[in-house]
C-alpha positions in Angstrom: 11.6 -27.9 -26.5 11.8 -27.8 -30.3 8.2 -29.0 -30.7 7.1 -26.1 -28.6 9.2 -23.7 -30.7 7.8 -25.1 -33.9 4.2 -24.6 -32.7 5.1 -21.0 -31.6 6.6 -20.2 -34.9 3.5 -21.5 -36.6 1.3 -19.2 -34.5 3.5 -16.2 -35.1 3.3 -16.8 -38.9 -0.5 -17.3 -38.6 -0.8 -13.9 -36.9 1.5 -11.8 -39.1 1.3 -11.3 -42.9 5.1 -11.4 -43.1 7.9 -12.1 -40.7 11.7 -12.3 -41.3 14.0 -15.1 -40.2 15.9 -12.5 -38.1 12.8 -11.5 -36.3 12.0 -15.1 -35.5 15.6 -15.8 -34.4 15.6 -12.7 -32.1 12.2 -13.7 -30.7 13.1 -17.3 -29.9 16.8 -16.6 -29.1 18.1 -19.1 -31.6 20.3 -18.8 -34.8 18.9 -17.8 -38.2 20.0 -21.2 -39.5 17.9 -22.9 -36.8 14.9 -20.9 -37.9 15.3 -22.0 -41.5 15.4 -25.6 -40.4 12.3 -25.1 -38.2 10.4 -23.5 -41.1 11.3 -26.3 -43.4 10.1 -28.8 -40.8 6.7 -27.0 -40.5 6.4 -27.1 -44.3 7.0 -30.8 -44.3 4.1 -31.2 -41.9 1.8 -29.8 -44.6 1.6 -26.1 -43.7 2.0 -24.1 -46.9 4.7 -21.6 -46.0 6.1 -19.4 -48.7 8.9 -16.8 -48.7 10.0 -13.8 -50.6 13.5 -12.3 -50.7 14.7 -8.7 -50.7 13.5 -5.7 -48.7 10.1 -6.3 -47.1 10.4 -10.0 -47.7 10.2 -12.9 -45.3 8.1 -16.0 -44.5 4.3 -16.1 -44.7 1.4 -18.6 -44.7 -0.7 -18.7 -47.9 -3.9 -16.8 -47.5 -6.2 -19.8 -48.2 -4.8 -21.7 -45.2 -6.1 -21.3 -41.6 -6.0 -23.2 -38.3 -9.3 -24.6 -37.3 -11.3 -22.8 -34.6 -11.6 -25.9 -32.4 -12.4 -24.6 -28.9 -13.8 -21.0 -28.7 -16.2 -18.8 -30.6 -15.4 -15.1 -31.2 -17.4 -13.8 -28.2 -15.6 -16.2 -25.9 -12.2 -15.1 -27.1 -13.1 -11.4 -26.7 -13.9 -12.2 -23.1 -10.6 -14.1 -22.5 -8.2 -11.7 -24.2 -8.2 -9.0 -21.5 -7.3 -11.7 -18.9 -4.5 -13.2 -21.1 -3.1 -9.7 -22.0 -2.9 -8.8 -18.3 -1.0 -12.1 -17.6 1.4 -11.4 -20.4 2.1 -7.9 -19.1 2.4 -9.1 -15.5 4.6 -12.1 -16.1 6.9 -10.5 -18.6 8.9 -12.9 -20.8 6.8 -16.0 -20.0 6.5 -18.0 -23.2 3.4 -19.9 -22.0 1.3 -16.7 -21.7 2.7 -15.4 -25.0 1.7 -18.6 -26.7 -1.8 -18.6 -25.3 -2.2 -15.0 -26.5 -1.0 -15.9 -30.0 -3.4 -18.9 -30.1 -6.4 -16.9 -29.1 -5.5 -14.0 -31.5 -5.2 -16.4 -34.4 -8.5 -18.2 -33.8 -10.2 -15.2 -35.3 -8.4 -12.7 -37.6 -10.5 -9.8 -36.3 -11.2 -9.4 -32.6 -13.3 -6.6 -31.2 -10.9 -4.6 -29.1 -13.6 -2.6 -27.4 -13.2 -4.5 -24.2 -16.1 -4.5 -21.8 -13.8 -5.9 -19.1 -10.4 -4.4 -18.0 -8.4 -5.8 -15.2 -5.4 -4.3 -13.4 -3.9 -6.7 -11.0 -0.7 -4.8 -10.3 0.0 -2.9 -7.0 0.2 0.8 -7.7 3.5 1.4 -5.8 5.5 -1.7 -6.9 4.4 -2.4 -10.5 8.0 -2.9 -11.8 9.0 -5.1 -8.9 5.8 -7.1 -9.2 6.4 -8.0 -12.8 10.0 -9.1 -11.9 8.8 -11.1 -8.9 6.0 -12.8 -10.7 8.3 -13.8 -13.6 11.0 -15.2 -11.3 8.6 -17.0 -9.0 6.8 -18.5 -12.0 10.2 -19.7 -13.3 11.1 -21.1 -9.9 7.8 -23.1 -9.8 8.3 -24.5 -13.3 11.9 -25.4 -12.9 11.5 -26.6 -9.2 14.0 -24.2 -7.8 14.4 -22.6 -4.4 13.7 -18.9 -3.9 15.9 -16.9 -1.5 13.9 -13.9 -0.3 14.5 -11.1 2.1 11.1 -10.9 3.8 9.6 -8.2 6.1 7.5 -10.1 8.6 4.4 -9.0 10.4 6.5 -7.4 13.1 8.4 -5.3 10.4 11.6 -7.4 11.0 13.6 -8.3 7.9 14.7 -11.9 7.7 16.1 -14.2 5.0 13.8 -17.0 4.0 14.6 -20.0 1.8 11.4 -21.2 0.3 10.2 -23.9 -2.2 7.5 -22.1 -4.3 4.4 -24.0 -5.2 1.7 -21.6 -6.4 1.1 -17.9 -7.1 -2.2 -16.6 -5.9 -4.2 -13.4 -5.9 -6.6 -12.6 -3.1 -8.2 -9.5 -1.6 -6.2 -7.2 -3.8 -2.8 -8.8 -3.0 -0.4 -11.2 -4.7 1.0 -14.1 -2.7 3.4 -17.0 -3.2 2.5 -20.2 -1.5 5.7 -22.1 -0.5 7.3 -24.5 1.9 9.5 -22.4 4.2 12.7 -24.2 5.3 13.1 -21.8 8.3 9.6 -22.6 9.7 9.5 -26.2 8.4 6.0 -25.8 7.1 3.9 -24.2 4.4 3.4 -20.5 4.4 1.8 -17.8 2.2 4.2 -14.9 1.5 2.8 -11.5 0.5 4.7 -10.1 -2.5 4.6 -6.5 -1.2 6.6 -7.6 1.8 9.4 -9.2 -0.3 12.4 -6.8 -0.3 14.7 -8.9 -2.5 14.3 -12.1 -4.4 16.6 -14.4 -6.3 16.5 -17.9 -7.7 18.4 -20.7 -6.0 19.3 -24.3 -6.5 16.9 -27.0 -7.8 14.8 -28.8 -5.2 12.7 -31.9 -5.1 8.9 -31.8 -4.9 7.4 -32.7 -1.6 4.5 -34.5 -3.3 1.7 -32.6 -1.5 -1.3 -31.6 -3.5 -2.4 -28.0 -3.6 -5.5 -29.0 -1.7 -3.3 -30.4 1.1 -1.2 -27.2 1.1 -4.3 -25.0 1.2 -5.7 -27.1 4.1 -2.4 -26.6 6.1 -2.5 -22.9 5.4 -6.1 -22.6 6.5 -5.3 -24.5 9.8 -2.4 -22.2 10.4 -4.5 -19.1 9.7 -7.2 -20.3 12.2 -4.6 -21.1 14.9 -3.2 -17.5 14.7 -6.6 -15.8 14.5 -9.1 -14.6 17.1 -12.8 -14.0 17.0 -13.6 -10.3 16.9 -16.9 -8.5 17.3 -17.1 -5.0 15.8 -19.7 -2.3 15.7 -19.6 -0.5 12.3 -21.6 2.6 11.5 -23.4 2.4 8.2 -21.9 5.6 7.0 -18.8 3.5 6.2 -20.8 2.5 3.1 -18.9 0.4 0.6 -16.0 -0.1 3.0 -18.1 -2.7 4.9 -18.6 -5.0 1.9 -15.1 -4.4 0.7 -13.4 -5.6 4.0 -16.0 -7.9 5.5 -17.8 -11.0 4.4 -21.6 -10.7 4.2 -21.9 -13.8 6.3 -20.1 -12.1 9.2 -22.9 -9.5 9.7 -24.9 -10.8 12.7 -27.0 -7.7 13.4 -28.2 -4.9 11.3 -30.1 -1.7 12.4 -30.8 1.6 10.7 -27.6 3.0 12.0 -25.0 0.3 12.4 -23.9 -3.3 11.7 -22.5 -5.8 14.2 -19.7 -7.9 12.6 -18.3 -11.1 14.0 -15.4 -12.9 12.3 -11.9 -14.4 12.6 -9.0 -12.0 12.1 -5.2 -12.6 12.2 -4.0 -11.6 15.7 -1.1 -9.2 15.1 -0.3 -5.5 15.0 -1.9 -5.2 11.6 -5.3 -5.9 13.2 -5.1 -2.8 15.4 -4.0 -0.7 12.5 -6.9 -2.0 10.4 -9.4 -1.2 13.1 -8.0 2.3 13.5 -8.1 2.9 9.7 -11.9 2.8 10.0 -11.8 5.8 12.3 -14.6 6.6 14.7 -17.0 4.6 12.6 -15.7 1.4 14.1 -15.8 0.2 17.8 -14.3 -3.1 19.1 -16.9 -4.8 21.3 -15.1 -8.1 21.9 -12.6 -9.3 23.1 -11.9 -6.9 25.9 -8.1 -7.3 25.6 -8.3 -6.1 22.0 -10.2 -3.0 23.2 -7.4 -2.4 25.7 -4.7 -2.8 23.0 -6.5 -0.3 20.7 -6.7 2.2 23.6 -3.0 1.7 24.4 -2.0 2.2 20.7 -4.1 5.4 20.6 -2.5 6.7 23.8 0.9 6.1 22.4 0.0 8.0 19.2 -1.3 10.9 21.3 2.0 11.0 23.3 4.0 11.3 20.1 2.0 14.3 18.9 2.0 16.2 22.2 3.4 19.7 21.9 
């Protein structure tokens, strides 16, 4: 742990002209005495650290010393920085992402901040919760700890799940945590927007499954709970078609419409998704799904009868 802190202190000093012992102590949550020992150790390793006393004083690295630019050129770093900055914002107090940012920033003293690429991976209605969840899930994965979550399932029922987190993923505009679910005795992918509460639990042992094996089990589970659906989509939907459907799923194209055929998870969310496309979408197959959509529409009409 100390080696990592020494490297981080070095990177902070490399990025700032002057930094006080108190600032470093507050940043790394250690005593000022520990910071003095760490700075002395860095100096023994050959890094020329100087210090000044009084107001405005502190530690600094001599101007003629710099860390070698081993891995990236300036243009590569300018492309990476928006990604790293977003991760730093999303994952909160995650020392790993902070260290990566410091390393990249130091590689070149001046970086063009006119970013050609900006990325916002947060969900607009749960940005605060998302940062907290990502930080705690990341901690759970690193420390191999259980997560106790209150989860809203596909049938809108709240249930407590005890899970062993493995990986955080981002797909189709949503954040997920891949985990072993002790309730279902298998691997599941949990959507973060459906997590109502989350807290860290006890330490747990690794199940020694590779992420490739986990992904294969999740894929098999997805296929088992999915059905093949054929839809007729009017071209006036425009960008919504490529936003929601894979290009490979288009089996017919005319001047007026597309015929889409693909696998979809078979739950209430499928009916709602189809209806969200309005009168520009028609279910062709299977017939039982057409019937379910009609039933759902009739139920809605009965609610709004005067």
